[in-house]
C-alpha positions as CSV (number, residue, x, y, z in Angstrom):
1,M,-2.0,0.2,33.7
2,A,0.2,1.3,30.8
3,Q,3.3,-0.9,30.6
4,Q,6.7,0.8,30.3
5,R,8.8,-0.9,27.4
6,S,12.4,0.0,26.7
7,R,13.1,1.8,23.3
8,R,14.4,-1.4,21.9
9,L,11.6,-3.3,22.6
10,R,8.9,-0.7,21.1
11,K,11.0,-0.8,17.9
12,K,10.9,-4.7,17.8
13,L,7.3,-4.5,18.0
14,H,6.4,-1.4,15.8
15,I,4.9,0.2,18.5
16,E,4.4,3.8,19.7
17,E,7.3,6.0,17.9
18,F,7.9,3.1,15.7
19,Q,4.3,2.5,14.6
20,E,3.9,2.2,10.6
21,L,0.6,3.0,9.1
22,G,0.0,1.9,5.6
23,F,-3.2,1.0,3.5
24,S,-4.3,-1.4,1.0
25,V,-5.3,-1.0,-2.4
26,S,-7.2,-2.7,-5.1
27,W,-7.9,-2.7,-8.8
28,R,-8.9,-4.6,-12.0
29,F,-7.7,-4.6,-15.5
30,A,-10.4,-4.6,-18.4
31,E,-11.2,-8.3,-19.6
32,G,-8.5,-9.3,-22.2
33,T,-5.6,-6.6,-21.3
34,S,-2.6,-8.3,-22.5
35,V,0.5,-9.2,-20.3
36,E,2.6,-6.8,-21.8
37,T,0.1,-3.9,-20.7
38,I,-0.1,-5.0,-17.3
39,D,3.5,-5.0,-16.6
40,A,4.1,-1.6,-18.3
41,T,1.2,-0.2,-16.2
42,L,2.6,-1.8,-13.2
43,D,6.4,-0.4,-14.0
44,K,4.8,3.2,-14.9
45,F,2.7,2.7,-11.1
46,V,6.2,2.4,-9.4
47,D,8.2,4.9,-11.2
48,D,5.4,7.4,-11.2
49,V,4.1,7.2,-7.7
50,I,5.7,4.4,-5.6
51,D,9.3,5.4,-5.7
52,P,9.2,9.3,-5.9
53,A,6.5,9.4,-2.7
54,G,8.9,7.1,-0.9
55,L,6.5,4.5,-0.8
56,A,6.8,0.7,-1.0
57,F,4.3,-1.4,-2.6
58,E,3.6,-5.4,-2.2
59,G,0.9,-6.9,-4.1
60,S,-0.1,-9.5,-6.7
61,G,-2.5,-10.2,-9.3
62,Y,-3.3,-10.6,-12.9
63,L,-6.4,-8.8,-14.0
64,H,-7.3,-7.9,-10.3
65,W,-4.6,-6.7,-8.0
66,E,-4.6,-6.3,-4.5
67,G,-1.9,-5.0,-2.2
68,L,-0.3,-3.1,0.9
69,I,1.2,0.3,0.7
70,C,3.5,1.7,3.5
71,L,6.5,3.8,3.3
72,Q,10.1,2.6,2.5
73,K,11.1,3.7,5.8
74,T,9.4,3.5,9.4
75,G,6.5,6.2,9.6
76,H,3.0,6.6,8.7
77,C,1.6,7.2,5.4
78,T,-1.0,10.0,5.0
79,D,-4.0,10.8,3.5
80,A,-2.2,12.8,0.7
81,H,-0.5,9.3,-0.2
82,R,-3.9,7.4,-0.4
83,E,-5.3,10.3,-2.5
84,L,-2.0,10.2,-4.7
85,V,-2.6,6.5,-5.6
86,A,-6.1,6.4,-6.0
87,A,-5.7,9.4,-8.5
88,W,-3.1,7.8,-10.5
89,L,-4.9,4.6,-10.8
90,K,-7.9,6.3,-11.9
91,A,-6.4,8.2,-14.6
92,Q,-5.0,5.0,-15.8
93,Q,-8.7,4.1,-16.6
94,L,-8.5,0.8,-14.2
95,Q,-11.6,-0.3,-12.8
96,D,-12.9,-0.8,-9.3
97,V,-10.2,1.2,-8.0
98,K,-10.3,0.7,-4.1
99,V,-8.0,2.3,-1.5
100,S,-8.7,1.7,2.2
101,E,-8.2,3.9,5.3
102,L,-4.8,4.0,7.0
103,F,-4.2,1.0,9.4
104,D,-1.2,-0.2,11.4
105,I,0.6,-2.6,9.0
106,W,1.6,-4.7,11.8
107,W,-1.0,-5.2,14.1
108,E,-4.3,-4.6,11.9
109,L,-3.8,-6.0,8.6
110,P,-7.0,-6.8,6.8
111,E,-8.3,-10.2,6.3
112,N,-8.0,-9.9,2.5
113,L,-4.2,-9.6,2.8
114,L,-3.5,-12.2,4.9
115,S,-3.7,-15.0,2.4
C-alpha cells in the first residue's frame, strides 16, 4: 500500500516530484599530461558544457577522473545531457570516456562514487 507523504516530507526525501536524476562520468588523460593541461581542460569543460547546460559536476582525479553530473536545480538530467558530455570529452581526445545510464542521485548512487 502506497504511503501518503506531505509535500514537505517528499522534498526532504527527494522523492516523487523532487527526485533528481543524474549520471556518473569517467575518463583518463594520457600518461604524462601536465597539471596545467589538466587544469585548463577541466576549466574548459565547466565553461563549455557544465555551466551552459545548467549542470553541476562533482568529481576528482589526476590522470583518471570520476564524478557525478546532475542539474544545478532540482530535476532530471536527460539522455541529451549524457550525449553532450560524452561528445565533448571524446572531442578533447580523452581516453576511456564512460558515461553511465541515468540514476536517482539520492537513492541509487553507484559504488564507485561512494568512496
